[in-house]
N, C-alpha and C positions, 0 to 999 in steps of 0.2 A: 504494499499499500504505500502511495506517495501522495503528495499535494496535487498531482495531475492524474490521479487514479479515477476510475469511473465513480460517479457520485450522482446524487439527484440533479444538481445543477451548480454551476459556479458563475457568479457575476463578477465581472472584471471592469474596472474603471480606474484610470489613472487619477491620483489625487495628489495635492501638494503634500510633501513629506511633513511639513510643519502643521498641517491640519488633519492628518490621518487619525490621530487619536480622538479629536473632536467629532469628526464625521462617523467614525466607528461607534462612538457612544450613542449616536442617534439610532443605530440599528443593532441592538444588543444580540439579536438572534443570528447575525452574521459574524463570521470569523475572518478578520483582516489578516492579510499576509503581504509581505514585500517580495517583489520579483525584480531582478536587475533588468534594466533597459536592454533591449535587444531588437534585432530585426527578424522578420519572419518570411520565409518563402511560402507562397500559397497559391492555391487554385480555387476558383469559384465554383461552388457545386450548384449555385442557383437557388431558387426557392425551395425551402424544406431540406435540402442537402441529404436526402436519403440514399445512402450507399450500403452495400453489403460487405462482408469480410474480405472477398476477393478485391473489390474495388478499393476498399480501405488500404489493403496491402500494396496494390498498384500505385495508388496515389502516393503512399508513403515512400515507396521505393523511387518513384519518379522524382519527388521533391528532394530526397536525399541525393539522388544522382545529379540533379540540377545544381544543388549546393556544391558538390564535389567538383563539377565542371566549371564553377565560377569562383572557385578558391575559398569557399565558405564552409564552415564546419558546423553541422547541426549541434545544437546545444543539448544539455541533459535535461531540458525542461519537458521533453515529450511532445508527441504529436497532438494537434488540437483540432477541434471543429468549433468554429466561431460563428454564432448567429448574430448578424450585424444589428445594432440597436436602431439604426436609422431606417430600417426596412419596415413597411407597413405590417401590422399584425392584426388588423380588424377586417371584418367582412370575409373571413374564411381564407384569406391569403396567408401564405407561410412566409416568415422572414428569410432573406437571402443568407446563405451559409458559405463560409470559407473552410477549406481544409488546409491547415497550416503546420509547418515545421519550423520552430524557433532555431535561428542560426546565431552564432556568436562571432 
């Protein structure tokens, strides 16, 4: 088990370091954590981002290969699916989703 293991859901939002405690106090049911700044190689999966294990593996391998081809090293943060906060979530539409590999 790690910070990036499967879980019910993880909400990520950058916040100013000097305000993290204050903001976390407003949401006692959330557990804040700090992650170093990094870049990510990603592919857009479009609305919903539903992929199976074979596609997950192919996307991960492709992104890791891209990183290697461009002189980047995947970090130890793990592969992620990111549902974009600015995507519409009303009226039955699904938010856009990215599949990403953090790189250092």
